[in-house]
N, C-alpha and C positions, 0 to 999 in steps of 0.2 A: 361355677363358671369363672369367677374372678381368679380362683386358684389356678384354673387351667390356663387363662391368659397370662398370669404371672409366670408360670412355668415356661410358656412359649417365649415370652420376652427374655427370660434368663438364658434359654437355649440360644436365641438369636444373638444376644450379647456375647455369650461365650464363643460362638462361631466367629463373630467379628474380631474378638481379641486374638483368637488362634490365627485367623487369616492375616491380621496385622503383624503378628510376631513372625509368621512365615515370610511375609514380604520384607521385613527388616533383615531377616537372616539372608534372604536372597540378595538384598542390596549390599549387605556386609560382605557376602561371598564374592560378589562382583567387584567390590572395591578392593578386596584382598587380591583377586586375580589381576586387576588392573594395576596394582602397585608392585607386582612382581617385576624385577628387572633382570635382564641378561647380565651376567657377571663375567668380567675378564680379570683374571688373577695375574699379578705382576710382583715378583719377589727378587731380592738380591742386594746389589751394591748400595752400601751406605753413602758413598759419594754421590750417588744418583738419586737418593730418596727425596730430597727437597724438590728436585726437578720433576721426578715422577709424580709427586703429589700435586705439583702445579699442573702437569698434563692432565691428571685425573680430574681435578676440579674444573679446569677450563673445558675439557671435553664433555663433562656431565652437563654443563650449561647448554650445550648445543644438542646433546643427546641424553635427555633425562631418563630415557628408557634403558640406558646401559650404565652399569656401575663398574668402574675400574678400581679394584682393590689393590692397594700398594702396601707392601711390607718390606723391611730391610733385612739385616742379618749378615750382609757381606756378599760379594760376588760368588764365592764358593758355595755359600748356602743357597743362593738362587739357582745356580747351575745344578746342584744336587737335587733341588726341588723339581727342576725341569726333567732330569733323568728319572726321578721317582714318579713323575706324572702328577705332582701336586701343585704345579703352577703352569700357566700357559706361556708366560713370558718371563725369562730370566734377565734381570738387569745386571750388567757386568762392566766393570771399569778396566778389565783386562781381556785379552783374547782367550777363548776356550782352549784348554790343553788337548793334545791329541788323544790322550787316554779318555778324557771326558767325551770327546766327539765319538770315539769308538763305542762307548757305553750307549750313547744315543742311537747309533746305527744298530747295535745289537738288540736293543729293546724295542725300537720303533720301526726298524727296517728301512731307514733312510738317513741321509746326511742332515745334520743340524743346519738350521737357517740362521746365518749371521747378518745382522742389520746394524751398521753404524747409525747412531741417532744424534750424536753431538760430539763436539771436541772439547778437550780439557787439558790442563797441564798440571803436573804435580809440583806444587810450590814448596820451597824450603822456608819454614817459619822460624823466626827468632823473636825474642822479647823486644818490644818497642824501644826499650832503653839500651839495647845493644847497638853500638855505633857502626858495626860492620855493615857494609852495603852489598858486597858480592862475595861469591865463593865458587870454587870449582867442583865438578862432579867428583874428581879424585879426592879432594879434601873432605867432602861429605862422606865418601866411602870410608876414609880413614877414621873419621869421627864415629861412624856407626859400627866400625870394626873394633872401636875402643883403643885405636893406636894414638889418636889425638884426644887429649883429655882436658885441655885448657884452651880457652878462646884466643889467648895471646899467640898460640902456635899457628893460627891462620889469620893473624892481623887484627884480632879483636881485643877486648879488655882482659886483664889478668883475673880470670874467673873460671871456675870449674864448669865443664859442659855437662848438662843433664839431658839424657836422651829420652825422647818420647816417640813411640811408634804405634802401629796398628796390630790387631790380632791376625793370626795366620789364615783366617777364613776371608780376609779382605783382599779384594782385587788390587787395591792401592798397595798393600803390603807385597803382594806377588810382583807387581810391576816394579816397585822400588827395589826389591831384592834382585830382580833380574837385570834391571837397567842401571842401577847404581852400585849394588854390591856384587855384580857379576855372579849371582846365585850363591854367594857366600853367606855366612851366618851373622846375624846381628850380635853385637856385644851383649853379654848376659845382663848387663845393668840397664839395658833398654827397657823402659816402662811401657807395657802394653796397654793401650787405651781402647775402649769399645767402639769408638767412632771418630770421624774426623773432627766433629765439634768438640769432643773431649780432648783431643790432641791440642786444638787451638786454645781451648780454655786453660789447659795446663801450662802451655808455653806463655800465655798472656800473663800468668801469675808468677812465672819463674824467670828471674833475670838471667840465669844460665841456661835456660831451656832451648832446645832445638827440636823441631818436629817436621812432618811432611804430610801433605794431603792435597785435596782438590783446590784449585785456585779460587773457586767461588766461595770458599769458606773463610777467606782471609779477612777477619774482623777482630781488631784488638791486638794484632800481631804484625810484625814486619815481614815482608817477602824479600828474600835476597835475590839479587841478580845471579844468574848461573851460567857458567861456561863449561864446555867439555872438549877434550882433545885439543887444547891450545887455542880454541876459538874465542871470540869476544863474549864477554858476559852480557846477557840480555835478561830483561824482566819477562815474567810470564804474562805478557799482554796478548790481546786477541790477535794482533798482526803476527807476533812472533810464534804463537802457538799454531795458528792456521797455516803458516808458511813452513813450520817445522824448525825454525831457527832456534826456538827454545829447546834445550836438550831433552827435557822430560815431557814433550807433547804426546798426547795419546787420543785415541777414539774412545767413546763410550758406546756400549752395544746393547741391543736386544738380541736374545737368542730364543729360537722357537724350535720345537722338535720336527716341524714340517711347515710348508708354506702357509702363511696365515689365510684364513677364509672368513667369510661372514662379517660379524661385528668386529672380530679381532683384526681382520684386514683393514676395515674402515678406520679403526683406531690407529693402527700402524701408519697408514697412509696420511692420516691427519697429523700425526707426530712429525712425519717427514715433510709435510706441506708448510706453507707460509705461517699458519697460525701456531702450529706446534713448534716450529723453529723460532718464532717470536718469543714463545715461553722459555726457550733455551737461553736466549739473550737476556730476558728479564730476570732469570734465576741466577745470572752471573756466569753462565757457561758460554760456549761459543758455537754458533750455528754451523752446519756442515758447509753451506754455500755462502 
């Protein structure tokens, strides 16, 4: 009889253990399901990556159930990812080309959606030791064509000019090539850098250096005032960029293959609203309004 009761107790204990394990598994499964987040993918412009990361982090605080994944690689890379269907939002510091728009229409059956999200200006960077204060678009063009090789030719010190620029997948590269070089080719001695931060870092260490990139990245280098077409030289300030007085003012864009819906629409609306535009200003860019 004692043996019988012992077996009964063992069976009961085993049943309790199995039930407990099952309950834990169910609780674990419920936690996993609860931790799943809706993901919005955002890829492209290196100029915009700091801003996009700020948007992602600030939005997540208000919407913990949604995750905005941000990666860079350049405007061209983001637009290619949009065309290939591997990102929902392409970040671009240049307008989409007609050929790219055509590819979106052919693949998805509709026009691409272009949404300006912030304003920026391409600054001309020189080393802080360079006494030059201003330059013309025409002089910058001649420098990057390789026609002007010494700073004394444009009113600076007697020192060789060292050229730094962006890779050709960059929207900043495309914008600069179109609006400064009139679609001409960069001098072969231009040193290609993988991002705006790398351009700024190189110029900050090179007394003869010159580079270009987003105004928000200007740390440790000097921005030159810029004039074009005989106009007055102006700095890339918020007032001058928003008014268009600065010659290299531009919009920063989101591109989507169709009108945003659901969580993506809520995110885009938030970016364009007061909180998202406050992040634009905090990141050193300029709000739309």
